[in-house]
N, C-alpha and C positions, 0 to 999 in steps of 0.2 A: 505246567508244561513249559519246557525251555527249548527254544530253537536258536542255534548259533550259526552266524554267517558272517563272513568278512565282506562288508558292503562296499562295492565300487560302482554304485548306480549313479548315473549322471543326472544333473538338474540344470535348470536355467533360471535360478533365482537372480543372478547378477546380470545387469543390463549388458548386452553385447557379449555374452559368455556362452560358449558351446564346448562340449566335451566329446571325446571319442575314447572308448575303452577306459573310462575313468580318468583320462588325462586331458589337460587343457590344450585346446588346439587353436583357439582364437584369442585375439587381443581384447583387453578391456581396460577401463579407466581405473588405475590404481597407483599407489605409491608405497613401496616397501612392504606390501602385503600380497601374499599369493594364496590361492586355494590349495590346501593340502589334502583334503578328503571330503567326499560328498556322499550324502545318503538321501534318497527320496522316499518318503513314507506313503502309505496307502491312504492316509487322511491327515488332517492337521495334527500337529503335536501340541501337547498341553503342558506348559511350564518346562523349566530346565534347572537342574541342581547338580553341583559338583561335589563329589565325595573326596576325602583326603587321599584315597588310593588312585585318584585321577580317573575314576569312573564317572560318567555323565548319565543322568537319569531323566527320562521324560516319559510320556504316556500318550495313548490315543484317547482323548476325552470321550466319555460316554461308553467306554468299553472296559474289558477286564485286562487289557494289554499294557503291561509295564515294560519299558524299554531301557536297556543299559547299553551305553556306548563305552567300551573299555578303551581308554586312550592312554593307558599306562605305558604302552609302547607305540609311539606315534607312527612308526613304520609298519605296524601290523595291527591296525585298529580293528576291533571285533564288535559286532552288534549282537546282543542277546535279547530275546523276547520271552517274557514270562506271562502266562495266563493265570491271573490272580483270582481269588474267590470273591473279590469285591469290585464293583464298578468304580472307576477313577475319573476325576474331572481335570485336575491340574496338579503337577508336581510343584511343591513349595520350596523345600530346603532339606539339607542333611544336617543333623546335629548329633552330639555324642559320638561323632565319627562314623556311626553305622546305622542311625535311625533316620529313615526317610519319611518326611511329612508329605502326604498327598491329600489334596482337597477333593471332596466328593459332595455334590449338592445339586438340588433342583429348586424349583419354586416352593416346594413343600417341605424340604428338610435340608439341613446343612451339617456336614460331618467332616472330621479329619481322620485319615488313616495313618497309623504309625506302623512302619514296615521295617523289619530288620533286613538290611541289604548284605550283611555278612553271611547270612544263610544261603544255601544253594539247594533249591531256589529260594528267593526272598519270601518272607511270610509276614502276614498282617498280625501284629501282636495286640493291637487295640484299635477300636473304632469308636471315636468319641463324637457324639451328636450334641450340637448346641445351637440354639436360635440366634446366638450372638456371632456366629461365624459369618464371614463375608460370602456373598453369593455373586452379585452382579459384577461382571467385568474382570474377575480375578485372573483370567488367563492372559489378558492383555495389559491391564494396569497392574501395579504391584502394591496394593494396599495391605502389606503385611511385612513383618520383620521379626527375625529371631534374635533375641538379645541374650548375650552371655550363656548360650547353650542351655538356657533354662526357661526362657519366657518367650511366648509368641504373642505379638500384638497384631491385630487385624482390624480392618475397617468393617463395620457392620452396617451396610447401606440399606438393609431392610428395616432398620429401626432408627429412623430420624437422624441419619448421618452420625453414627457413633463410632468410637473405638472400643475394642474389647481386649482385655489382657488375660492370658491363660498361663497357668503354671504347668510347664511341660517337662520339668526337671526329672520326674519319674514318668516315663512313657506309658506305664501301666496304670497310673493314677493321676489323670489330668484334672485340673481344677480351674474354675473361672475366678480370677482375682476381682475383676471389676469391669464395668462398662461406663463410658463417659460420653455424654451427648454434646455435640458441637452444632453450631448453626451456620457453618461456613459452606456447606454444600457437600459435594462428593469428594471423598478422600482419594488421593492419587499415589502418593509416595511417602515412605517413612525413612528417616535416617536418625541415628542416635549418636550422641557424644556425652560421655559420663552419664548423668542422670536426666538428660534432656532429650525429649523426642521432638524432632523437627518434621512436620508434616505439611503437605500442600493439598489444597482443596479447591474445587471450582464450583461455581453456581452460575445460573443465568437469571438474574433478577428480572422481575416483571412477568406479566401474564400474556402479553401479546408479542408476536414476532415483529421486527427482527430482534433476537435476543443478543445481548452483549455478555460475553463471559467475564466473570469477576473471579480473579484468582487470589488465594489467601495463603500466606505462610504462617503457620501456627507453631508456637513453642509450648510444650507441655512438660511439666516436671513429673517424672515417673520414679522418683527416689522411693516413694512408698507405692508399690504396685496396687495396693488395695484402695488407694485414694489419690489417683493422679489429679493434678490441678493445673489449670491454664495459667501460663505466665504472661504471654503477650501474643499479638498477631499483627500482621501487615497485610492490608488489603492491596490488591493490584501491585504485587511486589516486583513485577517485571518493569524496571524503569525505562527500558528502551522505548523510544517514541512510537515505534510501530505497534500493532495490535497483537498481543500474544495469545496463544492457545494455552491450555493447562500444562503444567509440568508433571510428568509421570515417572521421572527418574531423578534420583539425587544420590550423591555420595559425600561423605565427610572425610577430608584429608587434613590432618593436624587441626588448625583452628579455622578452617575454611569449609563452607558448605557450597558445593557445586550443584546447581539446579538446571536441569534441561530446560532451555528457554522455549523451544517450540513456537517461535514466531511464524505465523502463516503468510505465505505468498510474498516473502521478501528475501531475495537471494543474498543480500548483504547483511541480514540480521544475524545476531550471535547464536552460537550453539548453546552456551551456558551463561547464566548469571552466577556471579560469585559473591558470597557474603562472608564477612569476617564474623565469627561467632566466639571470639576470645571472651567477650562478655556474653554468656549464653542467652541472656534475656534481652539483649539489644543487638540483633543482627544488623550489620552495617554493610551496605552494598559497596563492593570494592572494585568491580569491573566485570569484564566479559571474557569468555573464551570464544574465539571465532574471528570473523564470520565465515560461514560456509552454508551450504544448502541444508536447512534445518530439518527437512523431512526425515533425514536419516538418524536423528537423535531421539525421535519420539519414544521408542520402546526400550532403549538399552543405555546403561551407563555403568562403568566399572573403573576401578583404580588398582594399579599394581606397580610397585617398584619405580615410582616417579612418572608413570604413564597414565594419562586419563583417557579412557575409551568412551567416547561420546558417539553413540551410534556406530557408524562405520569409520569414524575418524579417530586417530590416535594423536594425542598431544603430549609432548614432553613438558611436564609442569614441575620438574625437579627444582627449577629456579624460581618458581612462583612464590611471592607475587611480583618479583622483579621481571621475570621473563617466562614466556611460554611459546612453543613452536609446534606447528603441524609436522609430524614425522611419518605419518602413514595414513592411508585411507584406501577404501575400495568401494565401488558403487554397489548399492543394495539397501534394503530397508528391513533390518532385523527386528524381531519381536522380543527375543530373549538372548542373553549372552552370559558366558562364563569364561574367565581368563585363567590360564595356567602356564606360567613361564612365557615362552615365545609364541605359544599357541593360544587361540581363543575360539570357542565354539559359539555358533549362532543358530537360531532357528527362526524361520518365518513360514507360517502356514504348514505346508507339507515338506518343507526343505530343511535339511540339517547339514551344516558345513563346519569343518574345522579349518581355520585359516592360520597361516604362519606370518608373524611380524618379523620380517627378515633382518631388521635393524635393531632388534631387541638387545639391550645391553645386559648380559647375564651377570656382570659384576655388581649390578645394583641389588641383586637378591639379598635380602636380609640374612645375616649370619646369626643364627640363633645362639643364645647364651648357652655355654656348656653346662648341663645340669649336674647336680651333685651325683656321686656314685649311687648306683641303683639301690644298694642296701640302706642308704640314708635318705634317699628321695622318696620313692614309693608313694607319691601323691602329697606328702607333707614334709617340710624341711624346717628344722629349728636352728636358729642362730642368734647369739652364740650359744654353744652348749659345751661346757657348763655356762650358766647364765648368772649374772649378778643382780642387776637392777631391772633389766628389761630383757624379754625374750621375744624375738621376731619369729612369727609363725607364717611360713609361706606355703600356700596351697597350690596344687597343680592347675586348678581352674576355679573361678569364683562361683559361688552358689549360696543359697540359703542354708544355714546350719549353725552349729555351736562348737566352739573350741573350749574345752574344759581341762583344768589341771587338777590332778588328784594326788593325794599323798598315799603312803603305803597302807593306810587304814581304809582307803577308799573314800576319803572325805574330799569334797571339792574345795579347793583353796583359791581358785581364780577362774574366770570364764569370760568369753567374748562371743557376741552374736555376729555371724557372718552374713554378707549380702552378695548378690550377683554383681556388684560394682567394683569389688576389689578382692585381691587374693593374698595380700600381706597385712598382718595385724601385729601391732606391738602390745604385748601384755606385760603390765608392771608386776614384778615379783620381788620388789625391794622389801616388802613386809612379810614375805614367805620365809619360814625358817630353812636353814641349809639342810640338804638331804636329797634323796632320790625320789623323783616324781614321774607320773605318767601324764602325757599330753594326749588328749583324745579329740578327734574331729568327727562330728556326726552330722551327716546330711542325708536325710531319708534313710535308705537301707545301707548307705555307704558309711564305713567306719574305719578310721585310721588311728593308730596308737603309736606313740614314740616315747622313749625314755628321755627324761630331762634331769640334769643335775643342776641344782641351785646352790650357789655358794653362800648365800645369806649376806 
């Protein structure tokens, strides 16, 4: 069942903020950020995910209600409610542009729902149960990450503090790659760069109070998803002299890892610790972002177009590591965040807001490379064609699969295995006789075929 309404319901999430008829009427503490749209739910929201069409997805945990916030037109935002056949716990992410991952679990079972959001109404196409899926704290912490549109990594805190890796490249045929047990405590956040997984963990050593939190930054090599292995770890990786709480958000920007610092009860403590990960197995602490009231960074972190969104603070880090500057903020304590252009959406408990960063520099938006003409692109591009010694095969998106070159007799003359970590492959053809060939890319049920001329 679908219910559509344009929601202009007021809320008071932000300190000192009141509304009348959906409009702001009182002043509040902010810099270059204004409330654009508000919605107040009937209960807490569970998770937040942004789709490429600028639709935002969340749910009411423990119910069948899936919620879509259509923000494609910021001046006429619509909210759609869908009553699904399955109970939902927390929205995780959107992948393959149109597949929504939703977590569902209790103390007796854990499952993920795969939902096609291009359908009207959305429909569940797969419900995958696994004892290795995360249960505890998933709606507040973020112990999961989707890698290269094909891999889901989650923390399995019901099984000795482990990580689990799932192959979700085919939403109808999910498989568990592996589980890996760590001894660092409870997992809080995941980030990746190339084949390295950066995760933070916390534990409270000892059996008697008062307990002291011990935080750990771990680096795991996931080049082989079926056999991830530990590279190194740093205990108590927050070097600031004050006492930190656990980091539960992180982002990677170029060769830097930004970790939410979450130092407790210190107004002058930093928002973020920054590590240089140019050498992925030797993170080096290079400084801090902040300081400001760290309570607001606990649950959210994002990066877009040179701006770091740390809780309700926006920093311009386009000149980092040389310079960084506070360019926007608004009082509040968000749980989840998604950023799209000059707008960003946040949720906390029963409140949903879309905020506008009024000083956003739209000229920073990355200009995408012009793709080849459609009749030569179609998911796979060959260059040069004709080829002499080497043929470069460029895929639309990285995934597990095989690239094979066949002659007119159907005989395979060259091949290359593909991985989710790269989408360009150089295939040597210097020993292949001149002639007309077919290049085929196979990944699951997906198959692309192109003609290739080899000059010999």
